[in-house]
N, C-alpha and C positions, 0 to 999 in steps of 0.2 A: 394423482392418488396413484401410489405404486401398486402395481399388479405382480401376483406369483403365479407361476404354472401350476397345474393340479397336482403334478409329481412332486417330490421333495428329495431332490438329490443329497444324497449324504445322510438321509434321516436313519436309515439302519445303523451307520457307523456311530452316529450320536446316541442312538438308543443303545448299543452295546455299552459305550461308556456309562450311560445313566445306569443300566441295570447292574454294571460291576460295581457302582457306587452304592447302589442299594444294597449289595451283597456286603459291602463293607460295615456299613451302619445298621443296626438292628432296628427293626420296625418298632416305633414307639410313637407315643402321643402323651400329652401332660399328664392325663388323668386315667386314661383307658390303655391298660398294658397289652403287650401282643403276646400271643399264645399259639400253641402247635394247632394248625387247622384241625387235625384229626382228634384232638383232645376236645374239641366242641362239635364234633360231627360234620366235618367238612374235609372234602379232599383234596391234599395239596396238588396232586396232578391235574385234577379237575380245573382248580383255579387258575392255572395256566392260561386257559382259555380266554379269561379277561382281557390278558394282555394280546391274545391273537386277535380278539373282536376289536380292541382298540387299533391295533395295527391295521386292520383292514380299511378302517375309514380314515386313517393317517395316509396311507399309501394311495387311498382314492382321492385325495387331496380335497376331503372335506373339512377335515379339521386339521391344527397343526399338532396338537397334542393334548394330554389328558392326565390327571391325576384321578385314581381310582381307590376306594377305602371300602372294606367290609369288616364289619365286626359282629360277633356272635356269643351270646351268653357272657358279655363282658371282655370278651379278648378280642383283639384285632388280629384277624387271620390273613388279612389281604390288605399291602398299601404300597403302592405302586406309581411310579411317574412314568409315562410314555410320551414319545415324540420330542417336539420341539416347543418352547415358549414363544421363541419369535423367528418367523422364517426368514428373514433378512441376515441377520447375525448368527442364525442357527444354533442358537443357545439352547441346551438341553433342558428339558422340563425337570423341575426340581419337585419332591415331595411337599416342600413347605412353599410352593409357588401361591401368589395371591391371585384370587380371582373375584371379578365382579358378580354378585350374587343375584343382581336384579330382583324378580319376584320371589326367591327363595330367601328373601328377607322378612316375608310375609309371616312364616311360622314364628318368627322371632317376636313380632310385634303382637302376634296373638298371644304370646305367652307374658309379654309385658303387661297388656290388658287383664290377664288372668290373675296375674299377682296383685293388682289393684281390686279384683273383685273379691279374692279371697279376703283382703283386708277390710273389705266391707265400704270402700271408696267410690266404687263404680258397681252398679248392676246391670244384668244383661238387659233388663226391661227399661233402663234409664232412657229418658228422651235424651236426644242429642243436645236440643236447646237448653237442657238443664246445665250444661257445661258452655255451650256456645250459642247466645241467643239468636245470633243470625239465622239458626235452623229452625226456629219457631213455626214460620208460616211458608212452607215449602210449596212449590207449583209443579206440575207434572205436565210435561210436554205430550201433546196428542197430534200425531201427523194428520195433515189436511187429505183427505182422500183424493181430493179433485186435482193434488199436485202430483201424488205417486212418489216412488222412490226406486227408479229401475236400477236392478243391480245390487241394492242393499241387502245386507243380512242383518235382521233385527237381532239387538242385543251383541253384535260383535264389537268388541274394542277397538276403537280407531277404524271402524268400517267406512267405507267410501260409497256414496250413491254412485251408480253407474254413468251420469254425466257430469260427475264431479262437484254436484252442489248439493247442499244440506237442504232437505224438502221445507215446504212451506208447513207450519203447525202453529197451533194455538195451546194455551195452557189453561188447566184446571186446578183447583186445590187438591192438594193431597188428602187422601181420605184419612190419614192419621200422621202423627209426626215419627220421624226418624229414631230408631232406638239404636242402641249399642249392639244388639243381637243382630241387627239388618246390617251393619257394617262389617261384623265378624264373618258373616255368611255370603256376602256379596248379593244381598237382596235389598238393597238400599235404593239403587236406582241412579247413584250420584256417578256421573260420567262413565257411564255404562254402555254406552252405544253411539249411534251416528249423532243422533241431536244434542244430547246431553255433554258429548265429549265436544263437540263443535262449539256449543254454546259457552262450555266451561273457558274453552281457549279465546273465545272472542271477548267474553265479558270480563274475564278476570286471568289474563296471561300471567304466568309465573316468572318473576323477575330475577335476575342473576343473584342478588343479595336478599332475596325473600326468606324470612323463616316461615316455621309454621303458623306461628301467632300472627303473621302478615297475612299470609296466603288462605288459609282454611277458612276464615271468616268470609272471605271475599267471595269463593266459589259457591257459598250458599245462594248467591243470586242466579246461578244458573238453573234451569228446570231439571227434576227428575226425568230419567227415561221412562220411569214406569211406577206405579202407586207402589210404595214400601211394602215390602213383604209377598208382593204379587209374582215375582218373578227371581230366577237365578240369572245374573249377567254379570260377567267379569268386570270389576272396577280395578284395572290395572294399578291406577296411582292414586286417584283423589279420596277414595272411599277408607281404604286403610289408613290413609295420610291424616283421616279425620280422627281416627283411633288413637295417632300419636298424639295428637294436640291435646285430646283429652286427659291421657296420660300425664303429659306436661302440666295441665292445670291441676288435676288432683293430687300430683306427688310434689309439685314445687320446684321440679328440676327441668332442664331442658332435656330432650327426649334422647340426645346422645349421651348425657351424664347418666340418667337413670338406666339405660341399658348397661352401661360400664359398672356402675354400683351394684345393681340387683342381678344380673345375668352374666355378663363378660367376666368380670373381675371373680366372683365366686366360683365359676366354672374354668377358671384359667385361659380364656380366650384371648390370649395376648394380641393376636393378628387381625382382630374383626373390628371394624371401624367404618365411619361412614365415608373417611376419606383415608387412604393408605398412609401409615407413617412414612418417614424418609426411608427405612428399612425396607417396608412394605412396597415402595413404589419400586425399588430396585429388583423385587421379586414379583412384578405384576407381569401377568401373561398378556401378550398383546391380543387384542379383540380384532376378530377377523367377520367378513362378511363374504357369503358364496356369491358368484358370479361366473358368468359363461366363460370367463377366462381364469377361472381359478379363485383363491382365497385372495380378498382384496383387504388391505388394513382400514379398519373403519376410521372415517375421518375425525371424529370425535369420540376420543378412546375414553372419556370420563363423563360421558352425557348424563348418567343417572346420579352420579356422585357430586357431593357438595360440602363445603365447610360451614355453611350457614343454616340449610335446609335439610333437616335430618328425616328423610324418607323413609319410614318403615315398610313403605310398599316396595321399595326398588333400590335403596340407596346404598345397602350394605357391600363392603368387601370383606373376605375372610379367606381362610385355607380349609383344605380338607379335614386335617387334624384337628384345626378349632371348630368347625362347625360339627365335628364328630361328638365333642364334649356336651354340646347343646343337644344332639339327637340322641345321645347316649342318656343324658339327664331323663329324655323323655321316656325311653325304652324302660328305664329304671323305675317309671312311676313318679317322675319328678325330682328325684335325688342322685347326686353323683359325689362319691367320694365324701359323704356326711354332710355335702352342702345341699339343703333341700331347697328348690326354687317353687315347687307346685306340691300339692297333695295328689296322691294315685287318683283320687275320685275326679279331681279336676282336670288331671290329664284324661281321663277316661271321656270326661264331659268334651274336651277340645277334640277328641279322635271320633266322635259319634257323629252321625247323619241329622242334621238339623234341618234340611230343605225338602225332606219327603222325596218325591220323583222330580224335582225341578231341575237338578243339576243337569246341564246340557254340554257340558264338556269345555274346557279352554281349548283353545285353537290347538288341532292336532292330538288332543287327548281323548280316549275312550270316555264314554258317559254311561253306556250300558252297564249296570252292574256296579256303578259308581254312587256315592253319596257326597256330601260336603259337610264338611265341620266348622271349625274356626278357623279360616284361613289355610286349611288344608283340604285336600281330596280324601276321601276315605273308600277303600276298597269293600265292597259290601258282596260281591259275586265275583269272583276272580275269572271264573269260566265265562262269564256274561261279558266280563270287560275285556277278556283276550289278554290278562297280564299274568306272568309268571310271579304273583305276589300272593302271599296269605289273606284270606278275610280278615278284616280289621286292621291292615295296613294303613298307614297315613303318611302323607307328605305333600312334596309341592316341587315346582323346578321353575327356572329362571329364563329370562328372554335369550340369554347367551348361553343356554345349554347345561347350566349345572341342574343337578337334581339330589333329592334326597327321599328315601323312603325309611321308614320306621315300622317294624314288623314286630308286634308285641307277642304274636304265637310263637314265633322263631327266636324271640329274643336278640332281634338282628338289626342293625343300621347298614345301609347301603348308601354310597356317596359318589358321584361321578361329576367331576369337573372340567367343563370345557368352555371355550369362548368363541363358539360358533353355534348357532341353532341349527342343529341336525338331531330330530327326534329319533330316529332309527339307532344313534348311538346309544340312547337311554333304554330302548328296548332290547337291544344286542346285550348291553351290560346287565341287564335284569336277567335275561336269559342265563347269560354265562355265569352267573352269581348262583341263581336257583339249581342248576344242574350240578354244582359241586357240592350240594348239601347230601349228607351221605347217612345222616341219623336226626 
């Protein structure tokens, strides 16, 4: 595996070229026009701090590059590429670079489900077994107290017991059946912790040619981590993918085609797919992992992408401007350029807290002052959460560093795209954006 030093020789020179090119070509996106920052209450001078923040992380060798985008009141006020797409070739980052979204795919899946709810084909209270009979009589894992589980963190996705072994457990019947609402709010217990993840992988490993129709019924044989609706614990992959299969069943389309016809095409999201097109592959940013020796190129660059398994939990690839179309539709109350995807009331429902005080935070994410909606976190008290975001903002991030926030109060969308997980990049981006607001 090739290693790279923490410093990036020549990065500033390539950044200069990138920025000069950015000056030649106007800021634009398919449906959201550019506008003067001052015309929508944003300081041009202060927006420059976004680039400064990204460069600090690039020069520290924490990320190779980034694309950042800010839109307010229906106008793009900042859209910039920073650093490099690939360290070895020193190819400058471009604004239409393609990124692996990982879990930033989940809000798209939530919208897909909500379109079917609006059509009356799915209800929030529907039992999952109504669509997939294998989920009729679920079992719940109960750890055996005698065996213990040293060092394990309950409810942590992919958590590992201190001695490297899954604890002994027994199962009891679920008090009630799983519902669509459980899946949308990460309160299902499907693959949501040490036992359920391990058992899912043991009982029903996913094959390279599996489809949703193949895999989703199989994982019903694994026990749930807890009683449905009793806890919030992140189901990083399996839970949301059950929703994708339900959408396939009620719509009669494969999930990739459903998204294309119902969301991507209407919003002109030409570069968003479960596997990049030939053109997209040429613009795909290299995925890196941090190490003591600097950034290392990930061994499996397409670990979450597939041409057969359409994971709405983690599988999408996209560009910053493509994702803006989706996010701007939500900040507009479900419509963009005359194409209505959802009603305003449905968007409001998506962005409301549905889990009370159960939300305990994804890894590295604040939980105080936060709630959880339909596959999105919701800011309830920004001061308590320690975030530079308005109350009512909602969004999510991905394992490789992408993040979106939708701020209805400020009528604003903020997007940062990177391909190395560095949470401080997201926090510094938020700060740089919010300090630029002057009205």
